[in-house]
C-alpha positions in Angstrom: 101.2 117.0 59.9 101.1 119.7 62.6 97.7 121.0 63.8 96.9 124.7 64.5 96.5 125.8 68.1 93.3 127.7 68.4 93.0 130.5 71.1 90.1 132.7 72.1 90.8 136.4 71.4 92.0 136.9 75.0 94.7 134.3 74.3 93.4 131.4 76.2 94.1 128.2 74.6 91.2 126.2 73.6 92.1 123.2 71.2 93.8 121.9 68.3 92.2 122.3 64.8 93.1 121.1 61.2 94.2 123.6 58.6 90.9 123.2 56.8 89.1 124.6 59.8 91.7 127.3 60.3 91.1 128.2 56.5 87.5 128.8 57.2 88.2 131.3 60.0 90.6 133.1 57.9 88.1 133.3 55.0 85.2 134.5 57.3 87.5 137.2 58.7 87.4 135.8 62.2 91.1 135.6 62.9 91.8 138.4 65.5 95.7 137.8 65.7 98.3 135.1 65.0 101.5 134.0 66.5 104.4 132.5 64.6 105.4 132.5 60.9 103.2 130.9 58.3 104.0 127.2 58.2 101.6 126.2 55.5 100.2 128.0 52.4 96.9 127.0 50.8 96.6 127.5 47.2 93.1 128.4 45.6 92.2 129.0 42.2 93.1 131.6 39.5 91.3 135.0 39.3 89.3 135.0 36.1 90.1 138.7 35.3 93.8 138.9 36.2 95.0 135.3 36.1 96.6 135.6 39.6 96.7 132.4 41.9 95.0 133.0 45.3 96.6 131.7 48.4 96.2 131.8 52.2 99.0 131.8 54.8 98.2 129.6 57.8 99.9 130.5 61.0 100.7 127.8 63.6 98.7 129.7 66.4 95.4 131.7 65.8 93.1 133.7 68.0 89.6 133.8 66.9 87.2 136.8 67.5 84.0 136.1 69.5 83.0 134.9 72.9 85.7 134.2 75.3 85.5 130.4 75.9 88.7 129.5 77.8 88.5 131.7 80.9 89.7 130.7 84.2 86.2 130.4 85.5 85.2 128.0 82.8 88.1 125.7 82.8 87.1 122.1 83.7 89.5 119.4 84.3 90.2 117.5 81.0 89.0 114.1 80.4 91.3 111.5 81.8 92.8 108.8 79.4 95.8 106.6 79.6 97.6 108.2 76.7 97.6 111.7 78.3 98.2 110.2 81.7 101.4 108.3 80.6 102.6 111.5 78.9 101.9 113.7 81.9 104.2 111.3 83.9 106.9 111.2 81.2 106.2 107.5 80.4 107.8 106.7 83.8 106.5 104.2 86.3 106.0 106.6 89.3 107.0 104.0 91.7 110.3 102.4 90.4 111.2 105.3 88.1 111.9 103.2 85.0 110.7 104.4 81.5 108.1 102.2 79.6 106.2 102.2 76.4 102.4 102.8 76.6 101.8 99.0 76.4 103.8 98.3 79.5 102.1 101.0 81.7 99.0 100.9 83.7 96.8 103.4 85.4 97.2 103.0 89.1 95.0 104.6 91.7 97.0 106.0 94.6 94.1 105.4 96.8 92.6 102.3 95.4 89.1 102.3 94.0 88.2 99.5 96.4 88.9 101.9 99.2 86.9 104.8 97.8 89.5 106.3 95.5 88.2 108.3 92.6 89.4 108.0 88.9 90.6 111.6 88.9 93.8 113.2 87.7 95.0 113.8 91.3 94.5 110.1 92.3 96.1 108.3 89.5 99.7 107.7 88.3 101.4 105.8 85.6 102.8 102.4 87.1 104.4 99.4 85.3 102.6 96.2 85.5 105.0 94.8 88.0 104.8 97.6 90.5 100.9 98.0 90.0 100.7 94.2 90.8 102.9 94.5 93.9 101.1 97.5 95.1 97.7 95.8 94.7 94.7 97.2 96.4 96.9 99.0 99.0 98.0 102.6 99.4 101.7 103.2 98.6 102.5 103.5 102.3 100.8 100.2 103.0 102.8 98.5 100.3 106.0 100.0 101.4 106.3 101.9 98.1 107.5 105.5 97.6 105.4 107.7 95.1 108.1 109.6 93.0 105.8 112.5 92.1 102.6 114.0 93.2 99.7 113.5 90.7 98.2 116.7 89.3 95.5 117.9 87.1 97.0 119.5 84.0 95.9 123.1 83.1 94.8 124.0 79.7 98.4 124.8 78.3 99.7 121.4 79.8 96.8 119.5 78.5 97.2 120.8 75.1 100.7 119.8 75.2 99.8 116.3 76.4 97.3 115.8 73.5 99.3 117.6 70.6 101.3 115.9 68.0 104.0 117.3 66.0 104.0 120.4 68.0 105.8 123.3 66.4 108.4 125.5 68.1 106.1 128.5 68.4 103.3 126.5 69.6 105.6 124.7 72.3 106.9 128.2 73.4 103.3 129.5 73.8 102.2 126.3 75.8 105.3 126.3 78.0 104.5 130.0 79.0 101.4 128.6 80.6 102.6 125.3 82.2 103.1 127.1 85.8 99.8 128.9 85.6 97.3 127.7 88.2 93.5 127.4 87.2 90.7 128.4 89.5 
């Protein structure tokens, strides 16, 4: 089931929430604005006086009133995990260029940890087990291997894409609009 993309009232993406949490924001009057057509309708009980059934339309993207949490000055690099790394790199080995499933990919440090390389987004790439073993504790240049793409830290829009499941069209359009935005 698709999650709801939560934004602050300035339109900065914050995180994915479940429809139950979104319903609480709607019920408390905290939704500043929405994007997209409602994709889920939550039904409540019947009004005792008029017998009408209550319902709530849930939109795929909601902005919440309150403190601005996702501003540029507050952005921190997201936590690095293999699942997001492999998705960032398109499930490709960035040495041989072949596509692999998660089980057949590894996290390779461009500058090896044994040589002071850090475990950061800008120093790791997806590599198949064969290429990672061949490279060993050497840099790509020392191993005679060409890196096919430069590793980078995803911005908030990119990271939410990387961590999202069952992303709806409206959500994808919104996230894509921020893929090329640089973060301070």
